[in-house]
gemmi code that builds the backbone of each chain (N, CA, C; Angstrom):
import gemmi

chains = {
    "A": [
        ("UNK", (80.012, 72.882, -62.514), (80.084, 74.155, -62.675), (79.887, 74.738, -61.627)),
        ("UNK", (79.990, 74.703, -60.617), (80.363, 75.671, -59.017), (81.779, 75.628, -59.599)),
        ("UNK", (82.896, 75.073, -59.324), (84.221, 74.761, -59.228), (84.996, 75.342, -60.166)),
        ("UNK", (84.054, 75.107, -61.544), (83.967, 76.477, -62.679), (83.723, 78.085, -62.005)),
        ("UNK", (82.989, 78.407, -61.694), (83.064, 79.710, -60.984), (84.154, 80.191, -60.405)),
        ("UNK", (84.267, 79.186, -59.110), (84.928, 79.490, -58.084), (86.925, 79.544, -59.263)),
        ("UNK", (86.995, 78.516, -59.768), (88.174, 78.548, -60.853), (88.748, 79.999, -61.083)),
        ("UNK", (87.718, 80.527, -61.940), (87.058, 81.700, -62.905), (88.352, 82.837, -62.866)),
        ("UNK", (88.235, 83.008, -61.553), (89.226, 84.772, -60.456), (90.251, 84.205, -60.867)),
        ("UNK", (90.952, 82.964, -60.754), (92.381, 82.282, -60.276), (92.811, 82.658, -62.062)),
        ("UNK", (92.305, 81.825, -63.383), (91.868, 81.231, -64.390), (92.373, 82.885, -65.593)),
        ("UNK", (91.531, 84.210, -64.135), (91.558, 84.895, -64.994), (92.356, 85.376, -66.572)),
        ("UNK", (94.007, 85.496, -66.033), (94.797, 86.414, -66.404), (95.674, 84.978, -67.310)),
        ("UNK", (95.533, 83.707, -67.394), (96.272, 82.948, -67.809), (95.524, 82.962, -69.986)),
        ("UNK", (96.237, 82.279, -70.550), (95.875, 82.475, -72.070), (94.473, 81.079, -72.626)),
        ("UNK", (94.445, 81.498, -73.866), (93.036, 80.728, -74.250), (93.255, 79.252, -73.670)),
        ("UNK", (94.686, 78.994, -74.624), (94.903, 77.859, -74.922), (95.435, 76.741, -72.970)),
        ("UNK", (95.701, 77.829, -72.274), (95.644, 77.625, -70.952), (94.690, 77.102, -70.340)),
        ("UNK", (93.822, 77.858, -70.681), (92.437, 78.311, -69.840), (91.442, 76.624, -70.195)),
        ("UNK", (91.746, 76.406, -71.657), (90.962, 74.934, -71.881), (91.546, 74.052, -71.543)),
        ("UNK", (92.861, 73.794, -71.421), (93.773, 72.743, -71.064), (93.247, 72.085, -69.617)),
        ("UNK", (92.685, 73.861, -68.620), (92.425, 72.920, -67.391), (91.510, 72.750, -66.643)),
        ("UNK", (90.964, 73.389, -68.288), (89.290, 73.486, -67.871), (88.706, 72.016, -68.027)),
        ("UNK", (89.927, 71.363, -68.815), (89.489, 70.219, -69.064), (89.735, 69.188, -67.939)),
        ("UNK", (90.730, 69.285, -67.471), (91.403, 68.635, -66.058), (90.336, 68.965, -64.960)),
        ("UNK", (89.396, 69.637, -64.276), (89.256, 69.916, -63.316), (88.049, 69.207, -62.630)),
        ("UNK", (88.556, 68.440, -61.284), (88.101, 66.893, -60.853), (87.975, 67.377, -59.704)),
        ("UNK", (86.896, 67.014, -58.963), (87.119, 67.418, -57.215), (88.561, 67.319, -56.615)),
        ("UNK", (89.368, 66.042, -56.026), (90.467, 66.216, -55.840), (91.701, 67.240, -56.296)),
        ("UNK", (91.580, 67.620, -57.205), (91.988, 68.538, -57.945), (92.117, 69.414, -57.468)),
        ("UNK", (90.528, 70.336, -57.757), (90.102, 71.962, -56.344), (90.676, 71.635, -55.540)),
        ("UNK", (90.028, 70.659, -54.796), (90.316, 70.927, -53.414), (91.360, 71.107, -53.075)),
        ("UNK", (92.620, 70.476, -53.414), (94.280, 70.583, -53.562), (94.806, 71.811, -53.712)),
        ("UNK", (94.220, 72.251, -54.863), (94.619, 73.761, -55.534), (94.196, 74.821, -54.859)),
        ("UNK", (92.835, 74.824, -53.925), (92.445, 75.575, -53.572), (93.219, 77.058, -52.907)),
        ("UNK", (93.674, 75.919, -51.970), (94.698, 76.347, -50.634), (96.220, 77.296, -51.366)),
        ("UNK", (96.600, 75.833, -51.974), (98.118, 76.737, -52.923), (97.844, 77.930, -54.021)),
        ("UNK", (96.714, 78.017, -54.479), (96.542, 78.991, -54.964), (96.229, 80.477, -54.350)),
        ("UNK", (95.661, 80.722, -52.763), (95.267, 81.341, -51.910), (96.858, 81.669, -51.461)),
        ("UNK", (97.698, 80.675, -51.231), (98.799, 81.667, -50.556), (100.262, 81.958, -51.235)),
        ("UNK", (99.813, 81.769, -52.582), (100.739, 81.821, -54.464), (101.004, 83.143, -54.182)),
        ("UNK", (102.120, 83.895, -54.228), (102.646, 84.919, -54.018), (103.278, 85.004, -55.818)),
        ("UNK", (103.929, 83.700, -56.211), (105.181, 83.552, -57.252), (104.211, 84.161, -58.521)),
        ("UNK", (103.229, 83.671, -58.702), (102.002, 82.810, -59.207), (102.014, 82.015, -60.457)),
        ("UNK", (103.079, 81.136, -59.666), (103.349, 79.631, -60.034), (102.892, 78.501, -59.675)),
        ("UNK", (101.622, 78.964, -58.629), (100.895, 77.438, -58.809), (99.710, 76.672, -59.252)),
        ("UNK", (99.950, 77.623, -60.586), (99.046, 76.443, -62.151), (100.161, 75.496, -62.216)),
        ("UNK", (101.122, 75.213, -62.016), (102.135, 74.051, -62.998), (101.371, 73.293, -62.079)),
        ("UNK", (101.726, 73.157, -60.292), (101.074, 72.211, -59.729), (99.696, 71.671, -59.915)),
        ("UNK", (98.572, 72.537, -60.622), (97.391, 72.673, -60.985), (97.398, 71.757, -61.991)),
        ("UNK", (98.776, 71.757, -62.703), (98.345, 71.080, -64.420), (99.180, 69.594, -63.708)),
        ("UNK", (100.173, 69.287, -63.095), (100.776, 68.783, -63.220), (100.040, 67.503, -62.361)),
        ("UNK", (99.790, 67.972, -61.117), (98.394, 67.046, -60.496), (97.393, 67.052, -61.473)),
        ("UNK", (96.591, 67.524, -61.801), (95.718, 67.089, -63.165), (95.964, 66.111, -64.454)),
        ("UNK", (97.638, 66.240, -64.776), (97.901, 65.856, -65.584), (97.706, 63.759, -65.175)),
        ("UNK", (98.768, 64.043, -63.759), (98.568, 62.681, -62.887), (97.271, 62.366, -62.380)),
        ("UNK", (96.544, 62.952, -62.449), (94.733, 62.090, -61.535), (94.192, 61.634, -63.229)),
        ("UNK", (94.480, 62.155, -64.101), (94.090, 62.257, -65.498), (94.542, 60.593, -65.965)),
        ("UNK", (95.658, 61.091, -65.750), (96.242, 59.358, -66.212), (96.200, 58.285, -65.551)),
        ("UNK", (95.921, 58.682, -64.226), (96.011, 57.133, -63.290), (94.272, 56.959, -63.295)),
        ("UNK", (93.708, 57.756, -63.260), (91.943, 57.597, -63.975), (91.762, 56.417, -64.926)),
        ("UNK", (92.389, 57.110, -66.070), (91.929, 56.556, -67.068), (93.095, 54.572, -66.791)),
        ("UNK", (94.012, 55.333, -66.546), (94.507, 53.695, -66.372), (93.793, 52.645, -65.338)),
        ("UNK", (93.323, 53.457, -64.324), (92.674, 52.671, -63.300), (91.678, 52.095, -63.839)),
        ("UNK", (90.585, 52.960, -65.267), (89.111, 52.260, -65.391), (89.925, 51.282, -67.034)),
        ("UNK", (91.110, 51.785, -67.193), (91.921, 50.504, -68.901), (91.972, 48.972, -67.710)),
        ("UNK", (92.435, 49.787, -67.094), (92.719, 47.939, -66.189), (91.765, 47.238, -65.464)),
        ("UNK", (90.365, 48.639, -64.913), (89.893, 47.457, -64.364), (88.671, 46.406, -65.064)),
        ("UNK", (88.353, 47.724, -65.952), (87.240, 46.946, -67.175), (88.006, 46.293, -68.387)),
        ("UNK", (89.141, 46.442, -67.933), (90.248, 45.679, -69.416), (89.870, 44.056, -68.856)),
        ("UNK", (90.483, 44.172, -67.404), (90.907, 42.728, -66.494), (89.561, 42.093, -66.243)),
        ("UNK", (88.344, 43.095, -66.018), (87.178, 42.672, -65.626), (87.121, 42.795, -64.065)),
        ("UNK", (87.844, 42.986, -63.363), (88.678, 43.136, -61.853), (87.061, 43.861, -61.577)),
        ("UNK", (86.475, 42.664, -60.226), (85.158, 43.171, -59.471), (85.908, 43.369, -58.401)),
        ("UNK", (84.995, 44.264, -57.451), (85.387, 44.857, -56.160), (84.599, 43.917, -55.167)),
        ("UNK", (85.222, 43.347, -54.595), (85.147, 42.292, -53.138), (83.798, 42.883, -52.718)),
        ("UNK", (83.101, 41.517, -52.170), (81.639, 42.363, -51.970), (81.702, 43.071, -50.415)),
        ("UNK", (82.819, 42.730, -49.362), (83.196, 42.548, -48.091), (83.703, 44.734, -48.355)),
        ("UNK", (84.224, 44.996, -49.535), (84.842, 46.214, -49.699), (84.187, 47.436, -49.426)),
        ("UNK", (84.346, 47.965, -48.562), (83.720, 49.489, -48.501), (83.740, 49.978, -49.152)),
        ("UNK", (83.367, 50.153, -50.947), (83.900, 51.244, -51.683), (83.103, 52.139, -51.054)),
        ("UNK", (82.202, 52.474, -50.845), (81.217, 53.311, -50.418), (82.214, 54.576, -49.636)),
        ("UNK", (82.825, 54.352, -48.532), (83.857, 54.438, -47.581), (84.840, 55.291, -48.015)),
        ("UNK", (85.546, 55.059, -49.947), (86.684, 55.622, -50.460), (86.796, 57.186, -50.509)),
        ("UNK", (85.400, 58.029, -50.677), (85.505, 59.414, -51.241), (85.151, 60.054, -49.838)),
        ("UNK", (84.230, 59.250, -49.046), (84.188, 60.508, -47.414), (85.551, 60.804, -47.430)),
        ("UNK", (86.278, 59.271, -47.093), (87.906, 59.585, -46.085), (88.068, 60.981, -47.326)),
        ("UNK", (88.853, 60.643, -48.517), (89.250, 61.028, -49.042), (89.087, 62.554, -48.812)),
        ("UNK", (87.545, 62.698, -49.055), (86.573, 64.652, -48.745), (87.790, 64.578, -47.343)),
        ("UNK", (87.348, 63.990, -46.426), (87.332, 64.477, -45.552), (88.578, 65.142, -45.555)),
        ("UNK", (89.685, 64.190, -45.600), (91.357, 64.329, -45.770), (91.675, 65.905, -46.298)),
        ("UNK", (91.070, 66.673, -47.439), (90.757, 67.543, -48.472), (89.949, 68.822, -47.717)),
        ("UNK", (88.536, 68.097, -46.732), (88.150, 69.492, -46.212), (88.920, 69.584, -44.929)),
        ("UNK", (89.880, 69.532, -44.396), (90.385, 70.421, -43.041), (91.440, 71.135, -43.741)),
        ("UNK", (92.305, 71.231, -44.247), (93.199, 72.240, -44.998), (92.929, 73.399, -45.720)),
        ("UNK", (91.470, 73.208, -45.992), (90.724, 74.353, -46.704), (90.275, 75.209, -45.533)),
        ("UNK", (90.308, 74.798, -44.011), (89.248, 75.028, -43.193), (90.568, 76.642, -42.506)),
        ("UNK", (89.969, 77.526, -42.541), (91.561, 78.442, -42.552), (90.560, 79.256, -41.213)),
        ("UNK", (89.675, 79.492, -40.865), (89.223, 81.194, -39.481), (87.333, 80.249, -39.841)),
        ("UNK", (87.049, 81.386, -38.578), (85.564, 80.915, -38.476), (85.044, 80.520, -39.229)),
        ("UNK", (84.987, 81.201, -40.631), (83.451, 81.078, -41.372), (83.240, 80.189, -41.972)),
        ("UNK", (84.599, 79.609, -42.418), (85.012, 77.975, -43.188), (85.172, 77.544, -42.653)),
        ("UNK", (85.153, 77.066, -41.515), (84.457, 75.981, -40.475), (82.466, 75.813, -40.227)),
        ("UNK", (82.193, 77.355, -39.994), (81.073, 77.893, -40.193), (79.826, 77.104, -41.434)),
        ("UNK", (80.753, 77.370, -42.922), (80.218, 76.910, -43.902), (80.306, 75.587, -43.823)),
        ("UNK", (81.273, 74.808, -43.952), (80.967, 73.391, -43.568), (79.898, 73.250, -43.056)),
        ("UNK", (80.518, 73.345, -41.715), (79.247, 72.727, -40.588), (78.351, 72.508, -40.451)),
        ("UNK", (77.629, 73.976, -41.512), (76.275, 73.922, -42.131), (75.998, 73.387, -43.725)),
        ("UNK", (76.779, 73.369, -44.429), (76.966, 72.929, -45.593), (76.753, 70.764, -45.301)),
        ("UNK", (77.816, 70.521, -43.935), (77.534, 68.925, -44.304), (76.346, 68.767, -43.325)),
        ("UNK", (75.250, 69.549, -43.011), (74.521, 69.415, -41.604), (72.904, 69.254, -42.619)),
        ("UNK", (73.060, 70.254, -43.955), (72.379, 70.576, -44.808), (72.083, 69.305, -45.650)),
        ("UNK", (73.247, 69.159, -46.360), (73.805, 68.324, -47.414), (72.935, 66.531, -46.804)),
        ("UNK", (73.067, 66.676, -44.666), (72.593, 65.329, -44.500), (71.089, 64.931, -44.771)),
        ("UNK", (70.407, 66.618, -43.891), (69.434, 67.084, -44.161), (68.057, 66.306, -45.284)),
        ("UNK", (68.790, 66.930, -46.568), (68.316, 67.092, -48.244), (68.801, 66.139, -48.602)),
        ("UNK", (69.406, 64.612, -47.790), (70.202, 63.220, -48.976), (69.002, 62.708, -49.424)),
        ("UNK", (67.400, 62.468, -48.753), (66.582, 62.282, -49.503), (66.317, 62.737, -51.098)),
        ("UNK", (66.553, 64.448, -51.282), (66.170, 65.163, -52.411), (66.903, 64.226, -54.063)),
        ("UNK", (66.672, 63.988, -54.715), (66.595, 63.352, -55.940), (67.830, 64.825, -56.775)),
        ("UNK", (68.203, 64.358, -57.763), (69.143, 65.310, -58.872), (70.280, 66.211, -57.478)),
        ("UNK", (70.588, 65.505, -56.971), (71.610, 65.977, -56.106), (71.158, 67.659, -55.289)),
        ("UNK", (70.202, 67.618, -55.408), (69.826, 69.255, -54.844), (69.829, 69.446, -54.156)),
        ("UNK", (70.245, 68.044, -52.884), (70.394, 68.395, -51.334), (72.491, 69.400, -51.101)),
        ("UNK", (72.873, 68.792, -52.238), (74.274, 69.898, -52.596), (74.445, 71.360, -53.076)),
        ("UNK", (73.370, 71.387, -54.123), (73.103, 72.505, -54.231), (72.548, 73.295, -52.833)),
        ("UNK", (71.694, 72.925, -52.569), (71.022, 73.548, -51.162), (72.246, 73.815, -50.206)),
        ("UNK", (72.795, 72.571, -50.216), (74.034, 72.831, -48.523), (75.196, 74.081, -48.802)),
        ("UNK", (75.664, 73.834, -50.594), (76.092, 74.726, -50.341), (76.170, 76.313, -50.584)),
        ("UNK", (74.683, 75.977, -51.240), (74.538, 77.544, -50.165), (74.016, 77.995, -48.823)),
        ("UNK", (73.061, 77.044, -47.947), (72.982, 77.364, -47.182), (74.641, 77.597, -46.440)),
        ("UNK", (75.662, 77.104, -46.626), (77.177, 77.019, -46.209), (77.479, 78.327, -46.734)),
        ("UNK", (77.177, 78.491, -47.730), (78.434, 80.028, -48.594), (77.589, 81.415, -47.841)),
        ("UNK", (76.192, 80.918, -47.416), (75.864, 82.073, -46.942), (75.448, 82.263, -45.058)),
        ("UNK", (75.807, 81.377, -44.796), (76.308, 81.778, -43.368), (77.434, 82.505, -43.448)),
        ("UNK", (78.779, 81.613, -44.363), (79.592, 82.291, -43.599), (80.516, 83.037, -44.063)),
        ("UNK", (79.684, 83.660, -45.341), (79.590, 85.044, -45.907), (79.061, 85.897, -44.856)),
        ("UNK", (77.840, 85.474, -43.985), (77.693, 86.640, -42.549), (78.828, 87.055, -42.163)),
        ("UNK", (78.934, 85.496, -41.330), (80.103, 85.737, -40.576), (81.330, 86.876, -40.659)),
        ("UNK", (81.504, 86.692, -42.463), (83.076, 87.338, -42.456), (82.732, 88.559, -42.453)),
        ("UNK", (81.234, 89.455, -42.443), (81.636, 90.774, -42.157), (82.216, 91.207, -40.796)),
    ],
    "B": [
        ("UNK", (75.227, 45.338, -69.159), (75.862, 45.397, -70.428), (75.271, 44.748, -70.885)),
        ("UNK", (74.268, 44.528, -71.014), (73.138, 44.414, -72.329), (72.246, 45.444, -73.454)),
        ("UNK", (72.221, 46.554, -72.383), (72.118, 47.628, -72.844), (72.982, 47.708, -73.755)),
        ("UNK", (74.707, 48.359, -73.491), (75.785, 48.233, -74.491), (75.898, 46.612, -75.917)),
        ("UNK", (75.135, 45.841, -75.383), (75.563, 44.648, -76.516), (74.707, 45.303, -77.564)),
        ("UNK", (73.418, 46.018, -76.941), (72.184, 45.723, -78.025), (72.984, 47.410, -79.297)),
        ("UNK", (74.184, 48.139, -78.828), (73.601, 49.494, -79.504), (74.941, 48.769, -80.690)),
        ("UNK", (75.239, 49.673, -81.560), (75.942, 49.628, -82.466), (77.170, 50.576, -81.691)),
        ("UNK", (78.283, 49.750, -82.304), (79.431, 50.123, -82.296), (79.022, 52.145, -82.310)),
        ("UNK", (78.822, 52.817, -83.209), (78.228, 54.388, -83.984), (77.624, 54.584, -82.870)),
        ("UNK", (76.571, 54.286, -82.229), (75.829, 55.123, -81.083), (76.375, 54.882, -80.114)),
        ("UNK", (77.178, 54.220, -79.295), (78.701, 54.131, -79.001), (79.286, 55.170, -78.469)),
        ("UNK", (79.912, 55.692, -79.603), (80.878, 56.766, -79.783), (79.384, 58.225, -79.940)),
        ("UNK", (78.740, 57.827, -80.153), (77.822, 59.111, -80.438), (78.253, 59.405, -78.930)),
        ("UNK", (77.546, 58.472, -78.366), (77.173, 58.903, -76.676), (78.376, 59.524, -76.494)),
        ("UNK", (79.013, 59.059, -76.685), (80.689, 59.306, -75.722), (81.474, 60.809, -76.053)),
        ("UNK", (80.870, 60.836, -77.015), (81.472, 61.943, -78.207), (80.615, 63.298, -76.915)),
        ("UNK", (79.027, 62.995, -77.288), (77.961, 64.305, -76.759), (78.794, 63.820, -75.349)),
        ("UNK", (78.826, 63.267, -74.240), (78.755, 63.493, -73.129), (80.112, 63.938, -72.955)),
        ("UNK", (81.103, 63.779, -73.768), (82.772, 64.270, -73.403), (82.247, 65.926, -73.562)),
        ("UNK", (81.477, 66.304, -74.579), (81.328, 67.970, -74.913), (79.970, 68.345, -73.934)),
        ("UNK", (79.671, 67.638, -73.647), (78.502, 68.215, -72.705), (79.498, 68.487, -71.336)),
        ("UNK", (80.308, 67.557, -70.689), (80.791, 67.784, -69.510), (82.304, 68.675, -69.396)),
        ("UNK", (83.244, 68.734, -70.736), (83.570, 69.958, -70.938), (83.133, 71.262, -70.751)),
        ("UNK", (82.212, 71.509, -71.380), (80.883, 72.990, -71.607), (80.834, 73.039, -70.346)),
        ("UNK", (80.158, 71.712, -69.198), (80.022, 72.331, -67.121), (80.811, 73.201, -66.962)),
        ("UNK", (82.378, 72.342, -67.094), (83.021, 72.736, -66.070), (84.125, 74.152, -66.801)),
        ("UNK", (84.172, 74.493, -68.425), (84.933, 75.344, -68.748), (83.735, 76.944, -68.478)),
        ("UNK", (82.439, 76.673, -67.884), (81.396, 77.670, -68.509), (81.937, 78.862, -67.995)),
        ("UNK", (82.415, 78.288, -66.649), (82.357, 80.020, -66.142), (84.445, 81.027, -66.446)),
        ("UNK", (84.496, 79.824, -66.662), (85.764, 79.919, -66.675), (86.212, 81.026, -68.089)),
        ("UNK", (85.432, 80.334, -69.520), (85.255, 80.793, -70.369), (84.749, 82.357, -70.389)),
        ("UNK", (83.570, 82.522, -69.584), (82.913, 83.005, -69.434), (83.463, 84.283, -68.817)),
        ("UNK", (83.729, 83.917, -67.913), (84.686, 85.932, -67.128), (86.635, 85.724, -67.845)),
        ("UNK", (86.467, 85.257, -68.916), (87.800, 85.721, -69.991), (87.251, 87.556, -70.685)),
        ("UNK", (85.826, 87.322, -70.875), (85.209, 88.129, -70.983), (84.835, 89.111, -70.239)),
        ("UNK", (84.232, 89.214, -68.840), (84.024, 90.207, -68.247), (84.502, 90.240, -66.621)),
        ("UNK", (84.998, 90.605, -65.961), (85.781, 90.586, -64.940), (84.438, 90.180, -63.736)),
        ("UNK", (85.052, 89.321, -63.169), (84.273, 89.247, -62.319), (83.691, 90.182, -60.554)),
        ("UNK", (82.287, 89.899, -61.166), (82.032, 90.822, -59.713), (82.740, 90.934, -58.189)),
        ("UNK", (83.072, 92.257, -57.599), (83.828, 91.985, -56.708), (83.016, 90.838, -54.606)),
        ("UNK", (81.912, 91.600, -55.224), (80.653, 90.275, -54.730), (80.767, 89.195, -54.626)),
        ("UNK", (80.892, 89.044, -55.761), (80.704, 87.194, -56.108), (82.296, 86.575, -55.582)),
        ("UNK", (83.384, 87.079, -56.028), (84.574, 86.764, -55.688), (84.584, 86.186, -54.447)),
        ("UNK", (84.359, 87.636, -52.967), (84.672, 86.801, -51.960), (83.828, 85.354, -51.091)),
        ("UNK", (82.418, 85.944, -51.492), (82.295, 84.633, -51.121), (82.508, 82.809, -51.860)),
        ("UNK", (83.833, 83.061, -53.195), (83.747, 81.778, -53.879), (84.973, 81.247, -52.591)),
        ("UNK", (85.455, 81.617, -52.121), (86.565, 81.408, -51.110), (85.779, 79.679, -50.033)),
        ("UNK", (84.406, 80.448, -50.625), (83.619, 79.340, -48.927), (83.664, 78.594, -49.749)),
        ("UNK", (83.623, 78.336, -51.123), (82.834, 76.511, -52.084), (83.695, 75.825, -51.865)),
        ("UNK", (84.795, 75.744, -51.473), (85.639, 74.357, -50.956), (85.272, 73.638, -49.651)),
        ("UNK", (85.179, 74.213, -49.025), (84.609, 73.809, -47.757), (83.038, 73.695, -47.711)),
        ("UNK", (82.283, 74.232, -48.554), (80.714, 74.043, -48.559), (80.652, 73.266, -49.358)),
        ("UNK", (81.354, 72.604, -50.189), (81.279, 71.213, -51.503), (82.068, 69.969, -50.516)),
        ("UNK", (83.000, 70.270, -49.986), (83.837, 68.985, -49.614), (83.029, 68.811, -48.722)),
        ("UNK", (82.208, 69.157, -47.850), (81.926, 68.830, -46.707), (80.386, 68.463, -46.701)),
        ("UNK", (79.422, 69.155, -47.500), (78.678, 68.786, -47.968), (78.667, 67.078, -49.027)),
        ("UNK", (80.046, 66.653, -49.260), (79.656, 65.845, -50.158), (80.429, 64.779, -49.457)),
        ("UNK", (81.034, 65.456, -48.091), (81.737, 64.097, -47.280), (80.770, 63.148, -46.889)),
        ("UNK", (79.883, 63.888, -45.519), (78.781, 63.435, -45.012), (77.993, 62.537, -45.075)),
        ("UNK", (77.197, 63.204, -45.812), (75.479, 62.581, -46.545), (76.017, 60.953, -46.448)),
        ("UNK", (76.955, 60.438, -47.059), (77.024, 58.981, -47.040), (77.363, 58.400, -46.563)),
        ("UNK", (77.725, 59.064, -44.916), (78.325, 58.546, -43.649), (77.011, 58.314, -42.910)),
        ("UNK", (75.908, 59.120, -43.025), (75.119, 59.138, -42.284), (73.932, 58.693, -43.171)),
        ("UNK", (73.221, 58.813, -44.461), (71.856, 58.731, -44.814), (72.318, 57.339, -45.901)),
        ("UNK", (72.117, 56.436, -45.552), (72.373, 55.001, -46.032), (71.013, 53.711, -46.618)),
        ("UNK", (71.016, 53.512, -47.440), (69.919, 52.445, -47.747), (68.380, 53.488, -47.887)),
        ("UNK", (68.122, 54.692, -47.881), (67.488, 55.670, -47.786), (66.695, 55.515, -46.651)),
        ("UNK", (67.364, 55.310, -45.861), (67.357, 55.599, -44.231), (67.975, 56.440, -42.963)),
        ("UNK", (67.992, 57.393, -42.209), (69.051, 57.932, -41.745), (69.981, 56.779, -40.626)),
        ("UNK", (71.121, 56.721, -40.621), (71.753, 55.558, -39.704), (72.606, 56.667, -38.122)),
        ("UNK", (71.633, 57.117, -37.518), (72.756, 58.551, -37.100), (73.107, 57.272, -35.168)),
        ("UNK", (74.013, 56.344, -35.326), (74.277, 55.291, -33.790), (75.379, 54.656, -33.672)),
        ("UNK", (75.798, 54.825, -32.620), (77.550, 53.949, -32.650), (78.185, 52.947, -33.205)),
        ("UNK", (76.747, 52.521, -33.977), (77.262, 51.273, -34.253), (76.934, 50.755, -35.637)),
        ("UNK", (76.799, 52.515, -36.077), (77.586, 52.387, -38.037), (78.701, 52.722, -38.303)),
        ("UNK", (79.236, 51.489, -38.227), (81.150, 51.840, -39.130), (80.870, 52.894, -39.670)),
        ("UNK", (80.269, 53.483, -40.627), (80.605, 54.396, -41.341), (80.664, 55.845, -41.088)),
        ("UNK", (80.146, 55.902, -40.130), (79.848, 57.074, -39.333), (81.117, 57.288, -38.358)),
        ("UNK", (80.933, 56.114, -37.785), (82.361, 55.946, -36.368), (84.001, 56.414, -37.219)),
        ("UNK", (83.919, 55.691, -38.465), (85.175, 55.793, -38.965), (85.311, 56.887, -39.792)),
        ("UNK", (84.164, 57.734, -39.951), (84.636, 58.880, -40.672), (84.517, 59.959, -39.519)),
        ("UNK", (83.828, 59.992, -38.573), (84.419, 60.547, -37.625), (85.621, 60.591, -36.937)),
        ("UNK", (86.477, 59.139, -36.782), (87.553, 58.630, -35.803), (88.121, 60.142, -37.509)),
        ("UNK", (88.257, 59.552, -38.858), (89.063, 59.966, -39.889), (88.906, 61.102, -39.999)),
        ("UNK", (87.633, 61.900, -39.347), (88.093, 63.497, -39.421), (88.274, 64.340, -38.281)),
        ("UNK", (88.773, 63.145, -36.817), (89.787, 64.009, -36.075), (90.847, 63.947, -36.244)),
        ("UNK", (91.581, 62.426, -37.442), (92.798, 62.708, -37.769), (93.200, 63.120, -38.630)),
        ("UNK", (92.648, 63.518, -39.283), (92.227, 64.736, -40.518), (92.904, 66.430, -39.880)),
        ("UNK", (91.835, 66.357, -39.003), (92.366, 67.814, -37.977), (93.629, 68.291, -37.506)),
        ("UNK", (93.962, 66.945, -36.860), (95.139, 66.942, -36.193), (96.432, 66.226, -37.040)),
        ("UNK", (96.325, 65.436, -38.093), (97.185, 65.268, -38.804), (98.077, 66.128, -40.115)),
        ("UNK", (96.473, 66.399, -41.007), (96.553, 66.728, -41.964), (96.955, 65.900, -43.125)),
        ("UNK", (96.850, 64.790, -43.026), (97.316, 63.451, -43.251), (96.664, 63.329, -43.977)),
        ("UNK", (96.249, 62.931, -45.439), (95.377, 62.434, -46.256), (95.840, 60.766, -46.572)),
        ("UNK", (96.652, 59.779, -46.518), (97.199, 58.642, -45.966), (96.257, 58.102, -44.366)),
        ("UNK", (97.037, 58.793, -43.530), (96.738, 58.800, -42.514), (95.345, 58.575, -42.025)),
        ("UNK", (94.706, 59.709, -42.689), (92.992, 59.851, -42.966), (92.319, 58.537, -43.382)),
        ("UNK", (92.720, 58.664, -44.018), (91.941, 57.254, -45.108), (92.451, 55.918, -44.345)),
        ("UNK", (93.859, 55.298, -43.825), (93.773, 54.141, -43.014), (93.716, 54.006, -41.997)),
        ("UNK", (92.868, 55.361, -41.383), (92.090, 55.677, -39.920), (91.547, 54.700, -40.180)),
        ("UNK", (90.482, 55.436, -41.175), (89.365, 55.048, -41.026), (88.579, 53.911, -41.479)),
        ("UNK", (89.446, 53.226, -42.434), (89.233, 51.546, -42.256), (89.134, 51.207, -41.908)),
        ("UNK", (90.588, 51.209, -40.849), (90.803, 50.831, -39.819), (89.818, 50.241, -38.648)),
        ("UNK", (89.434, 51.768, -38.579), (87.916, 52.002, -37.591), (86.443, 51.072, -38.296)),
        ("UNK", (86.655, 51.114, -39.791), (85.581, 50.730, -40.019), (85.355, 49.357, -40.002)),
        ("UNK", (86.626, 48.345, -40.305), (86.953, 47.083, -40.610), (86.488, 46.500, -38.919)),
        ("UNK", (86.842, 47.688, -38.036), (87.605, 46.569, -35.892), (85.959, 47.020, -36.278)),
        ("UNK", (85.150, 47.877, -36.363), (84.258, 47.909, -35.531), (82.891, 46.765, -36.396)),
        ("UNK", (82.746, 47.022, -38.048), (82.141, 45.967, -38.502), (82.678, 44.046, -37.976)),
        ("UNK", (84.214, 43.960, -37.907), (84.171, 42.895, -36.745), (83.512, 42.237, -36.018)),
        ("UNK", (83.805, 43.610, -35.268), (83.295, 43.340, -33.191), (81.529, 42.809, -32.924)),
        ("UNK", (80.436, 43.910, -34.379), (79.090, 43.594, -33.783), (78.668, 42.047, -34.725)),
    ],
}
model = gemmi.Model(1)
for chain_id, residues in chains.items():
    chain = gemmi.Chain(chain_id)
    for i, (resn, *xyz) in enumerate(residues, 1):
        res = gemmi.Residue()
        res.name, res.seqid = resn, gemmi.SeqId(i, " ")
        for name, pos in zip(("N", "CA", "C"), xyz):
            atom = gemmi.Atom()
            atom.name, atom.element = name, gemmi.Element(name[0])
            atom.pos, atom.b_iso = gemmi.Position(*pos), 0.0
            res.add_atom(atom)
        chain.add_residue(res)
    model.add_chain(chain)
structure = gemmi.Structure()
structure.add_model(model)
structure.setup_entities()
């Protein structure tokens, strides 16, 4: 839902069909990779980047599930599967840090999310995003 | 798996359809809504900060808060791997480099300790 708000002004001028398809493709890595691209876009062609990335991600995601579930592959106990997501997110975080307010936003959000980690229902993340954006907005003034 | 085993095929498909509609509704909610309204300017600017906030908010906690407790020590392989990966990401902005260095550090520390 947070991504939906964030993408809404970018998709504003697109056709209804394009909005419908693009909304279907929304996912964390696609959002993170596309936002910097949309921000520096001058020709208005970045939505093809979004589309291509979205279709590839979706395809490989489904393919991965079919292979994994179909073949009954189990992740070995020794493999730290919980490490994959943070590392991917860290790699995608630095390209969107472009000035002091965005760095402050990330630092505050990371800190608050960690402190609020024991909370249920992902409340910690909502709290973290709210605090982070609030601090970033204050610094932007 | 046993829960699925006791469900009829119809019920399973019903779950799939309901969840698909729900998740699509969430994703398209604001994209659809702001087709009919203009995004107010005071809201549009802070949205640039959403990406850094969400990414940091998702990335940090799993490295520090594990199994219901905080592990803020240099012997926590997740934390050290995350810090090293962060430095690599900052310097190189390379996806593969970041993931590779994180796993390398994780296995190095896990083996040494």
